[in-house]
C-alpha positions in Angstrom: 144.9 177.8 99.6 147.6 176.3 102.5 146.4 173.4 104.5 147.4 174.4 107.8 145.5 171.5 110.1 144.6 168.0 109.7 142.3 165.5 111.4 144.6 163.0 113.7 143.1 161.5 116.7 146.0 161.9 119.8 145.9 160.0 123.0 148.2 160.9 126.3 150.4 158.5 127.3 150.4 159.3 131.3 152.6 156.4 132.4 155.6 156.8 130.5 158.7 158.9 130.8 159.3 161.2 128.2 162.2 159.9 126.2 162.7 158.4 122.5 163.9 155.4 124.6 161.3 154.9 127.0 158.7 155.7 124.0 160.4 152.7 122.0 160.7 150.2 124.1 156.9 150.5 125.2 155.5 149.6 121.7 155.0 146.2 120.5 158.0 144.7 119.2 156.7 141.5 117.7 153.3 143.6 116.5 155.9 146.4 115.1 157.3 143.5 113.1 154.9 141.8 112.1 153.4 145.3 109.9 157.0 145.4 108.5 156.6 149.1 110.6 159.9 151.8 110.2 161.1 153.9 112.5 162.2 157.2 112.2 163.6 160.3 114.2 161.7 163.5 113.5 164.5 165.8 114.7 162.3 168.8 113.0 159.5 169.0 116.1 162.5 169.9 118.6 161.2 167.3 121.3 161.5 164.0 122.4 160.3 162.1 119.4 159.7 158.0 117.6 157.6 158.2 114.3 157.0 154.6 112.9 155.2 154.2 109.8 153.4 150.6 108.1 152.0 149.4 105.5 150.7 145.8 105.4 149.6 143.2 102.2 147.4 141.2 102.7 147.0 137.9 100.1 143.2 138.7 99.5 140.1 140.4 101.1 138.2 138.2 102.8 135.2 138.6 100.5 137.1 136.4 97.9 136.5 133.5 98.2 133.5 132.5 99.3 131.8 135.5 96.2 134.6 133.3 93.6 132.1 130.2 95.1 129.1 132.4 94.7 129.4 133.2 91.3 132.4 131.2 89.7 134.3 133.7 89.1 137.9 133.9 90.6 138.6 137.9 92.1 142.1 138.6 93.9 141.5 142.0 95.2 145.0 142.3 97.9 144.3 144.4 100.3 146.5 147.5 101.8 146.5 148.2 105.5 148.6 151.7 106.8 149.3 153.8 109.8 151.2 156.5 111.4 152.0 156.3 115.0 153.9 159.4 116.0 155.1 159.0 120.0 156.7 163.0 121.3 157.1 164.2 124.7 155.7 168.1 125.6 157.2 169.2 128.8 157.5 166.0 130.1 153.9 164.3 128.9 153.9 162.5 126.1 151.9 162.0 123.5 150.5 159.6 120.5 149.3 160.9 117.5 147.8 158.7 114.7 146.9 158.3 111.2 145.2 155.3 109.4 145.7 152.1 111.6 148.5 153.8 113.3 146.5 153.4 116.5 146.5 149.8 116.8 150.0 150.4 117.5 149.7 152.4 121.1 150.5 150.4 123.9 146.6 150.4 125.6 148.2 149.8 129.0 150.2 153.4 128.9 146.6 155.3 127.7 145.2 157.8 130.0 141.7 156.7 129.7 140.1 159.7 130.8 141.6 162.0 128.5 139.8 162.4 125.5 136.4 162.9 127.0 138.3 165.2 129.8 138.7 167.8 127.3 135.7 166.8 125.7 133.9 167.5 128.5 135.5 170.8 129.5 135.5 172.3 125.5 132.1 171.1 123.5 129.3 173.3 122.9 126.4 170.9 125.2 124.1 172.8 122.8 126.0 170.7 119.8 126.4 167.6 120.5 127.1 165.3 117.5 127.1 162.3 119.3 127.8 159.8 122.1 128.8 156.2 123.0 127.2 155.4 126.7 127.1 152.5 128.6 124.2 150.6 130.7 125.4 150.0 133.9 124.8 146.0 134.5 124.2 145.4 130.3 126.8 144.3 127.6 125.7 146.5 125.2 126.7 150.2 124.3 124.5 152.6 123.0 125.6 155.3 120.3 123.8 158.2 119.7 124.8 159.8 116.2 123.3 163.5 115.2 124.3 165.0 112.3 123.1 168.1 112.4 123.6 168.2 116.3 121.5 168.7 119.2 121.3 169.8 123.2 122.3 168.0 126.1 118.7 167.1 127.4 116.9 166.4 123.6 119.9 163.8 122.9 118.8 162.1 126.5 122.0 160.8 128.3 122.0 162.5 130.8 121.1 159.7 133.0 123.2 158.7 136.3 122.4 154.8 135.3 124.5 154.9 132.2 128.4 155.4 132.0 129.0 158.3 129.4 132.8 157.0 127.0 132.6 159.2 124.7 131.5 162.8 123.5 131.5 164.5 120.1 130.5 168.2 119.2 131.3 171.7 118.0 134.0 173.2 120.2 133.2 176.4 121.9 136.1 178.5 121.9 139.5 176.6 121.5 142.8 178.4 121.1 144.0 176.3 118.9 145.3 176.3 115.0 142.7 175.2 113.3 140.3 178.8 115.3 143.0 180.8 113.6 142.0 179.8 110.1 138.8 178.9 110.8 137.4 182.6 109.7 134.7 181.7 112.1 133.5 178.7 111.0 132.6 175.8 113.8 134.8 172.6 113.7 133.7 169.6 116.0 135.8 167.2 118.0 135.4 163.2 119.0 136.3 162.4 122.8 136.7 159.2 124.2 139.8 157.2 125.2 141.7 159.3 122.6 140.6 163.1 121.1 140.1 163.3 117.1 140.0 166.7 116.0 142.1 169.0 113.4 145.5 169.3 114.6 148.3 171.4 113.4 150.5 170.4 110.5 153.4 172.1 111.1 156.1 171.1 113.4 155.4 174.1 115.9 151.7 173.6 115.3 151.3 170.4 116.6 153.6 171.2 119.4 151.3 175.0 120.6 148.3 172.8 120.3 148.9 169.8 122.7 150.4 172.2 125.3 146.9 174.1 124.6 144.9 170.8 125.5 147.2 170.1 128.4 146.3 173.4 129.8 142.6 172.6 129.2 142.6 169.6 131.0 144.4 170.5 133.9 143.3 174.0 134.4 139.5 174.6 133.1 136.9 173.0 134.9 133.3 171.3 133.2 131.2 172.8 131.9 128.1 173.1 134.1 125.6 170.8 131.7 128.7 168.5 130.9 130.1 168.1 134.3 126.9 164.7 134.6 129.6 163.2 132.4 131.9 162.4 135.7 129.6 161.3 138.3 130.7 157.5 138.4 134.4 158.4 139.5 137.6 156.8 138.4 139.6 154.4 141.6 142.9 155.8 141.7 144.1 155.3 145.1 146.4 152.8 145.2 145.1 150.9 147.8 141.4 150.7 146.8 142.7 149.2 143.6 144.4 146.0 145.3 141.5 145.7 147.2 139.4 145.5 144.5 141.6 143.4 142.3 142.0 141.5 145.2 138.2 140.8 145.7 137.4 140.1 141.9 140.2 137.5 141.7 138.4 135.7 145.4 135.1 136.2 142.3 136.8 134.8 139.8 137.2 131.5 141.2 133.6 131.2 142.4 131.1 129.7 140.6 129.0 132.1 137.9 126.3 134.3 140.1 125.8 136.8 137.7 127.9 140.2 139.2 130.4 139.6 136.1 129.1 140.2 132.4 130.0 140.3 129.1 131.2 144.6 127.6 132.4 145.4 124.4 135.2 147.4 124.7 134.4 150.8 124.4 137.2 151.7 121.9 135.9 148.6 119.6 132.0 149.5 119.1 133.0 149.8 115.4 135.0 146.5 114.9 132.5 144.6 116.6 130.1 145.0 114.1 132.9 144.0 111.2 134.5 140.9 113.5 133.4 137.4 112.4 136.2 135.6 115.2 137.6 135.5 118.3 140.7 133.8 118.9 141.0 134.3 122.9 143.7 133.3 125.0 144.6 132.6 128.6 147.7 131.5 130.3 149.5 128.6 127.8 147.0 126.7 125.7 145.9 127.2 121.7 143.3 129.8 120.8 139.6 129.5 121.7 138.1 130.0 118.3 134.2 131.3 118.4 132.0 133.6 116.6 131.9 135.8 119.1 132.9 136.9 122.6 132.8 133.9 124.9 132.7 134.6 128.6 132.3 131.2 129.8 135.0 130.4 128.4 136.7 133.3 130.1 135.2 132.4 133.1 135.3 128.8 133.6 139.9 129.5 132.3 139.2 132.2 134.8 138.7 129.7 137.6 141.1 127.3 137.1 143.7 129.0 137.3 145.3 129.3 140.8 144.2 131.9 143.7 145.8 135.6 143.3 146.9 135.0 139.8 143.2 134.6 137.8 142.9 138.2 137.6 146.2 138.4 135.7 145.9 135.3 133.3 142.8 138.1 132.1 145.5 141.1 132.1 147.8 139.1 130.1 145.2 137.2 128.1 144.1 138.3 124.8 141.1 138.6 122.3 141.8 139.1 118.7 139.1 140.6 116.4 139.6 139.1 113.1 137.2 139.4 109.7 137.5 136.3 107.6 137.4 132.2 107.6 141.6 132.8 107.8 142.5 134.7 110.8 146.0 132.7 111.5 146.9 133.9 108.6 145.8 137.7 108.0 146.7 140.8 111.0 143.5 140.6 113.7 141.8 144.5 113.6 142.4 144.5 116.9 143.9 142.7 119.9 143.0 144.0 123.4 143.4 142.5 126.9 140.4 139.8 127.9 140.1 141.5 130.9 138.8 144.8 128.8 135.8 142.3 128.1 134.0 142.0 131.3 131.8 144.3 133.5 132.1 143.1 137.1 129.6 144.6 139.9 131.8 144.4 143.3 131.3 146.1 147.4 133.9 147.3 149.7 132.0 148.4 152.9 129.3 150.1 152.2 130.9 151.8 149.3 130.4 150.1 145.1 132.8 149.8 142.4 132.0 148.5 138.7 134.6 147.2 136.4 134.8 149.0 133.2 137.1 148.3 130.1 140.0 147.2 132.3 139.5 150.0 134.7 137.7 150.2 138.6 135.0 152.8 139.0 132.7 154.3 142.1 129.7 154.4 142.2 128.8 157.7 143.8 127.9 157.0 147.2 124.9 160.0 147.7 123.2 158.5 144.3 123.4 155.1 144.7 121.3 155.8 148.4 118.7 157.8 145.8 118.4 154.6 144.0 117.4 152.4 146.7 115.4 155.5 147.9 113.0 155.4 145.1 113.0 151.6 144.7 111.4 151.7 147.6 108.5 153.5 146.7 108.4 150.4 143.8 108.0 147.6 146.4 104.3 146.2 147.6 102.8 143.9 150.0 101.9 140.7 148.0 98.7 140.9 150.3 98.3 143.6 148.7 97.9 141.8 145.4 96.3 138.0 147.3 99.3 136.2 146.0 99.3 133.7 147.7 103.0 131.7 149.5 105.3 130.4 147.1 105.9 126.4 148.2 109.2 125.3 148.0 110.4 123.3 144.4 107.3 124.5 143.3 107.9 126.0 139.2 106.6 129.2 138.2 103.8 127.7 135.3 102.9 125.7 139.1 102.8 129.1 140.7 100.9 131.0 138.3 98.4 128.5 137.9 97.6 128.5 141.5 97.7 132.5 141.6 94.7 132.2 138.8 92.8 129.4 141.0 93.2 131.8 144.4 92.5 135.5 141.8 90.1 133.7 139.5 88.7 136.8 138.0 92.8 136.9 136.6 93.7 134.9 133.5 96.6 132.9 133.3 98.6 133.2 130.7 101.9 131.6 130.7 103.7 130.1 128.0 100.9 131.9 125.8 102.2 133.4 123.1 102.3 136.3 120.8 104.1 136.5 117.0 106.9 139.3 116.8 106.4 141.7 114.3 110.2 143.0 114.3 111.1 139.5 113.5 108.5 136.6 112.0 110.9 133.8 113.8 110.1 134.8 117.3 107.7 134.5 119.8 107.2 136.6 122.8 105.0 135.9 126.3 103.1 139.7 126.8 103.0 138.5 130.4 102.4 135.9 132.9 98.7 137.2 134.5 96.4 139.8 133.5 94.2 141.5 136.1 90.4 142.6 134.7 91.1 145.8 135.0 94.8 145.0 132.2 97.2 145.2 134.6 100.1 143.3 133.5 102.2 140.3 136.0 105.5 138.8 135.3 106.3 136.1 137.8 110.2 134.8 138.4 111.9 132.8 140.8 115.0 134.8 140.5 118.5 133.1 141.4 121.1 136.1 140.3 121.1 140.1 138.7 121.3 137.7 135.5 117.9 135.9 136.1 116.1 139.3 137.0 118.0 141.0 134.5 115.8 138.9 131.5 112.7 139.8 133.8 113.0 143.6 133.5 114.3 142.7 130.0 110.8 141.0 129.1 108.7 143.7 130.9 110.6 146.4 128.6 109.9 144.2 125.3 105.9 143.6 126.9 105.2 147.2 126.6 107.3 148.4 124.0 105.4 145.7 121.6 102.1 147.1 122.8 102.8 150.7 123.0 104.4 150.8 119.2 103.0 147.5 117.1 99.6 147.8 116.2 99.6 144.4 115.5 101.2 143.0 119.0 98.2 144.9 120.6 95.9 142.9 117.8 97.5 139.4 118.7 97.2 139.9 122.2 93.8 141.9 122.5 92.3 138.8 120.4 94.3 136.2 122.5 93.0 137.4 126.0 89.0 137.2 124.3 89.7 133.7 123.4 91.9 132.4 126.7 89.3 134.4 128.9 85.9 132.8 126.7 85.2 136.9 125.8 85.3 137.4 130.0 87.8 139.7 129.3 87.5 142.1 126.7 90.6 144.6 126.0 90.2 148.0 124.1 91.7 147.5 120.2 93.6 150.2 121.0 94.8 148.6 124.8 98.1 149.8 126.1 98.9 148.6 129.8 99.0 151.7 132.4 100.5 149.4 135.4 103.4 146.2 135.3 103.5 144.2 138.1 106.8 142.0 139.0 106.8 138.8 141.5 109.0 138.3 142.3 110.4 135.1 144.3 114.5 134.4 145.6 115.3 131.0 144.6 117.4 130.4 148.0 113.7 131.6 149.8 115.1 134.8 151.2 113.3 138.1 151.8 113.8 139.6 148.3 114.1 143.4 149.0 115.8 146.5 147.5 118.9 146.1 149.9 118.9 142.9 148.9 120.0 143.4 144.9 123.4 143.2 143.6 123.9 147.3 142.6 123.5 146.4 139.3 120.1 144.9 139.5 119.5 147.9 141.9 120.3 150.5 138.8 118.6 148.2 136.1 115.5 147.9 138.0 115.7 152.2 138.6 116.7 152.5 135.0 113.6 150.2 133.6 111.0 151.6 136.4 112.2 155.3 134.9 111.2 153.6 130.7 107.8 152.6 131.7 107.2 155.6 133.7 107.7 157.5 130.3 105.8 155.5 128.4 103.0 155.6 131.2 103.5 152.4 132.7 103.7 152.5 136.1 105.4 149.4 137.5 105.7 147.7 141.2 107.4 145.2 142.7 106.0 142.4 145.0 108.3 139.8 146.7 105.9 136.9 146.9 107.0 135.1 150.4 108.1 131.1 150.4 105.5 129.3 152.4 108.4 127.6 154.4 109.3 131.2 156.2 113.7 131.6 155.6 114.4 134.7 157.8 117.8 135.4 155.9 118.3 138.0 153.2 120.5 136.5 149.7 121.0 139.1 147.2 120.0 138.3 143.2 
């Protein structure tokens, strides 16, 4: 039986002129030469088109040399990477259709970063989601959820306004594509993020008609009600606002790091990132910097030494090349991206809050931020409720915790007391700094930035997860409490915490309030409190007053 479709990945290049000349000029010609790519002109499509193919053979796969040393048996197995890129203009809109490694040829600067996701939230059945890639604001990690048989949006747990949904996969819901005409009622799926991966027509007329259908869907169909939440963070398209944000970020890049800029794996590299072992970062005319992972500190240092007004441009022009193997200089990179795509930034203009993700600006809905702040205010408790003393200037956390234990002699001092991590034997975990007689975990922190505050929240989550999920961790902690308290506090063998208190003092001595937190810290605290609540643990935040009164408020 004849095959009518093939699974391909398609991108929309929204800024390119629909001519063969413009399409070809937009490509990286040095990259094409390096790969030995061949240029073709496929007239059979009946639309303006450019077609490129390549096959690049590397000397030997990267495992050959190390394994030869390990086994004493030299083996030579060459690696051949192939790819195809078809650029075509349909009704004035340029699309890039890729096969194999051809997606590496697509000019990143011209991609419509919302194209595949825009189609997905309109056409994927929300009852049969097979996977999602999300980015938690304020955290570098990309979270990937895969469900082989498919599940509903609520069951997958992605309907969370603290996450940016970057990729969705699932069954298509009644889309008039070539595959539908030949599927005989059988379901098929699509994956939508920056690009769109799905079965497309093989015959020239079928492929062109499928692209027309995809265009019509993105323009005229409203998102499915169960998936419209994906658009809760709105891309910034206004040129004046984008220019103001770029200028603000350029200024911020010239200042010492304060936690507003963090490391973030680009969306399209969540698979390649796990494969890469060597990173070559080039900013400006200096020699490429080699590292075994992305080095945010190096990037920020390189940006800071540039002149005002040129720092952001340096990161846009800079590149990060990912390689697999010990000799990247002589190998074709797994991927090459802009340096800017690796940073996540949190900035405000007036009362509006924005974040930079994958090189693009997004606005966090004002209504959502207001609701987060309202929820956070309910978490904050006055220090006097727990009888916490003022924190003297110049006193470190351990000394302050000892002073609390003196003021509250029934509390147990556990600062610096660790249990072994059952999940990783080489790690030791500090569950809390202080413990109240009723089993409340108290974690104490001097926070000077969103980074240090996020570290406190991470510690809180790890402590709760271990005590809830690990019998071994619970047993260790119960024994530790009984030993350190001289038998005064005896927790039940099956102890799990019911309350967690975060006692926080700002290093500057400023008042610590929900409004003083950076937007990412607000969202991270809100999300952490929600996650711990689902574990049956209530969260309270206590701003610890400084012994020397300071009236100002500083962001953390």
